[in-house]
C-alpha positions as CSV (number, residue, x, y, z in Angstrom):
1,M,5.1,-14.2,-31.6
2,A,4.4,-17.4,-31.3
3,V,2.8,-19.0,-28.5
4,Q,4.4,-21.9,-26.8
5,R,3.2,-24.9,-25.2
6,F,4.6,-27.4,-23.3
7,N,3.1,-30.3,-21.3
8,L,4.1,-30.5,-17.5
9,N,4.1,-34.3,-17.3
10,D,5.7,-34.6,-20.5
11,P,9.8,-35.7,-20.2
12,E,11.2,-34.6,-23.2
13,G,10.6,-31.3,-22.7
14,G,12.7,-28.5,-21.7
15,L,16.7,-28.1,-20.9
16,V,17.5,-31.1,-18.4
17,R,19.9,-30.2,-15.9
18,A,20.9,-32.7,-12.9
19,L,21.3,-30.6,-9.3
20,A,22.5,-33.0,-7.3
21,A,22.0,-37.1,-6.5
22,G,18.0,-37.7,-7.2
23,M,17.3,-33.9,-7.9
24,E,17.5,-33.2,-11.8
25,T,15.2,-30.4,-13.1
26,R,13.2,-29.2,-16.2
27,L,13.8,-25.4,-17.8
28,F,11.4,-23.5,-19.9
29,W,12.1,-19.7,-20.0
30,G,11.1,-16.8,-21.6
31,K,12.2,-13.1,-21.0
32,H,11.0,-12.4,-17.7
33,A,9.9,-15.7,-15.7
34,M,11.7,-18.9,-15.4
35,L,9.5,-22.5,-15.1
36,S,12.0,-25.1,-13.5
37,V,10.3,-28.7,-12.9
38,L,11.7,-30.3,-10.0
39,T,12.0,-33.8,-9.7
40,C,13.1,-35.5,-6.8
41,A,13.9,-39.0,-5.9
42,P,13.0,-40.1,-2.1
43,N,14.8,-38.4,0.1
44,A,17.1,-36.9,-2.1
45,A,18.2,-33.5,-1.0
46,G,20.0,-30.3,-2.4
47,E,22.5,-28.3,-0.3
48,S,21.5,-25.3,0.8
49,H,21.7,-22.1,-1.6
50,H,20.9,-18.4,-2.3
51,H,20.3,-16.7,-5.5
52,E,19.6,-13.0,-7.1
53,E,16.2,-14.2,-8.5
54,E,13.3,-14.2,-6.5
55,Q,11.1,-17.9,-6.7
56,W,8.1,-19.6,-6.2
57,A,7.9,-23.4,-5.5
58,V,5.0,-25.6,-6.2
59,V,4.8,-29.0,-5.2
60,I,2.8,-31.0,-7.6
61,E,3.0,-34.2,-6.1
62,G,5.0,-35.6,-2.8
63,A,6.3,-34.5,-0.4
64,G,9.4,-32.9,1.6
65,V,10.8,-30.1,3.6
66,L,11.4,-27.1,2.4
67,V,14.1,-25.4,4.7
68,V,13.9,-21.0,4.2
69,G,16.0,-19.5,6.1
70,P,15.4,-20.7,9.5
71,E,12.1,-21.9,9.3
72,E,11.7,-25.2,8.3
73,L,8.5,-26.1,6.6
74,D,6.7,-29.5,5.6
75,V,4.8,-29.1,2.0
76,G,3.0,-31.7,0.7
77,P,0.7,-31.1,-3.5
78,G,-0.9,-27.6,-4.1
79,D,0.9,-26.0,-0.8
80,V,2.9,-22.6,-2.8
81,C,6.0,-21.3,-0.8
82,H,7.5,-17.7,-1.7
83,I,11.2,-17.8,-1.6
84,P,12.4,-13.6,-1.7
85,A,15.6,-13.1,-3.5
86,G,19.3,-13.5,-1.8
87,T,17.5,-16.3,0.5
88,P,19.1,-19.5,1.7
89,H,16.6,-22.3,0.8
90,N,16.6,-25.9,-0.1
91,F,14.0,-28.9,-0.4
92,I,14.4,-32.7,1.1
93,A,12.0,-35.4,-0.3
94,G,9.6,-37.4,1.8
95,P,10.3,-41.1,1.4
96,A,8.1,-41.0,-1.3
97,G,10.3,-38.8,-3.8
98,A,8.2,-35.2,-4.6
99,R,7.7,-33.1,-7.6
100,L,7.8,-29.1,-7.9
101,L,7.3,-26.5,-10.0
102,D,9.5,-23.5,-9.6
103,I,8.9,-19.9,-10.8
104,F,11.9,-17.9,-10.5
105,S,11.4,-14.0,-11.9
106,P,13.5,-12.7,-13.8
107,P,15.1,-16.4,-15.7
108,R,17.6,-17.8,-13.4
109,A,20.7,-17.0,-15.8
110,A,22.9,-19.9,-14.3
111,Y,20.8,-22.7,-15.4
112,T,20.1,-21.1,-19.4
113,R,24.3,-20.6,-19.1
114,S,25.5,-23.4,-22.5
115,D,28.5,-24.4,-20.1
116,G,25.5,-25.4,-17.4
117,G,26.0,-23.1,-15.0
118,G,27.8,-25.1,-12.6
119,F,24.8,-27.4,-13.3
120,A,25.4,-30.7,-15.1
121,A,23.2,-30.4,-18.6
122,R,21.9,-34.1,-19.5
């Protein structure tokens, strides 16, 4: 099995999907986990949603508010948050925007579908 190598700062890698106005992700996945590098424009906000996969959100740069269930968490660089499977959640970027690394287990099937799974491929 060949080792795959990617750089989170290289905008050319991964499968790109638009998630919401001002929010775009680059996806990388294997059999048991998926990485999503989420780039958010200043003050961009996604819609509250939930999915059957568990998720870890790691703030790489910038800041914002992570809404998980009834909680609103102010997050910034280095913060790591666990989002249990089936829990409604959303992210709202701060005035400088944000970049997050989301880790899903198992991989989100909706993100890997060739038809985009409800998300626009770039």
